[in-house]
N, C-alpha and C positions, 0 to 999 in steps of 0.2 A: 333747186331752188330751195332754199329754206324757210319753213313757214314759222309762225309765230306761234306762242304758245295757244294764245287765244285761237288761233285759224284750227289748230289740232284739237283745241276742246270743243269748240264747234262741230268737228265732224263727229264726236261722240254722241250717241242717243242720249245720254244721260242731260249734256248741257245744250242739244241742239236748238230749244228753243231760247236761249241766253242769249243777250244783246253783248254788242261788244264790250260797252263798258262793265257787265255785270261780269264778263268772262275775264276782264282788266283785272279786276278786283280778286277774283280766284288764282289768277296767274301770278299775281304778284310775288308769291311765297314758293309756288308752284317752282320744282327741281327736276332737271335733265337727269336720267340715269342710264346706265349702262351695266348688262349683265352679259358674261361670256356664257357658252354653253356650258351645263352643269353647275352652273353656279345658283346657291340658293339665295334668294331676296329674303326671305325670313323662315324662321321655323316655328312648327306647331307647338303653341303653348305660350309664345314672345306677346311681351307689351306691345300693342297696336301703338304706331303714332302717327299713320298716313294710309290713304290710298290710292291707286295707281291706275294709269290709263297706259295702254301697249300702244305706242307709236308703231313699232315694230317688232315682231317677231312671236313666237308661241312660247309659252309656260305652261307646266303641269302643277295641279294643284294635289298635294299627297296628305293622306291624314294614316296614322297607325290604328292597326285595329288592336284588339285585344291581346291577341298572341305577340303583339310587337312588330307586324310585318307592315310594309308600306303600302298605300293602295291607292292607285290613282282615281282620284276623284273625278277631276273633269279638266279640259284642257283649255286654254285662254289663247287669244292671236290679237292680231292686230284689229284695233279698234274696240276692243274691250276696256270693260275696267273691273277691279278688284278691290279687294280688302276693306270694304267699306263697313261690315257687318258690326265691328268693333266701333265704330263711330256712333251708329245709332244703339249699340247697347252697352257700350263699353265693356266688352269683353275681350279677353284674350285671342289670339290668332288660333284659330281653327284647322289651318291645316300649315303643311310646308310649302312653298313655292319654290319651284327650281324652272331654270331655261333651258330650255331643249334646243334652242339656238342662240345665237346673238340676239340679245333684247333691246332695244330702247324703250325707255320707260318715261313717263312722267309722275311724279310723286307730289302728291297734295296732303301737305302736313294737316291735320285735323285740327289745332289748335288753330290755326289761321282759318281754315274754313268756317270754325265755328265763329271766330269774331266776325268774318263776312255775312254769314249767317243772322247773327245778333243785330247787327248794323242796319239790315236792310229786310226787311218782311216780306218783300214781294219776289226778291231773291229766294229766301228762303223756303217761301212756298212753292217756285217752280222747283226748285231742287229736291224737297219734300216727294211733291206731286212727281216727279221723273224718277226720283230712284225707288219709290213705292209700285210705279207701274212695271219698272225693270224686275223689281224683286217677283213681284205677282207672277210676268210671264217665266221668272225662273222657277218658279215653286209649280206651274201648272205644266211646265218640264219635266220638272223631278217625278211628278205625282203621275204623268205618263211614263215615265222609264221605270218607276217602280211597281207599276200595275203589270209593264211587259214582263219585267222581271219575274215577279211571280207566278203568271202563265207559265213561264220558260219553266221556272222550277215545280211547278205542279205538273206539265208536261213529261217532264224527265226524271221524276221521283216515285 
């Protein structure tokens, strides 16, 4: 059974409090995208024009070290969204994203999302509140991981 874009978005934390009408506005220009294993969605340093919702599959985010090696920063899986930082700060892509298996994504163009948010302040408030809560959770997890890594480093050096 195939689900509508609105139904898929409703399952994602960021959009879980949105009404069907609000989701329809976002879904209007949202595109379905498939990546095969090993495909790169975008490269670190690229211009950013959209963010993504993972309908199915697993992807990894890599970033280059000073030596030029790629380090796996994190893994993203079904139900996650990613690539939203440049929407918030107009920066370039901070990492390279590669499919670890066949992946199905929804691509939400930044320009369309901005028009929708500019036209509906209540929807904008829901979006920014949701993304802020999500990013705070990620930051808390990162802080915990860094503290753990530092303890390990102290223990073994």
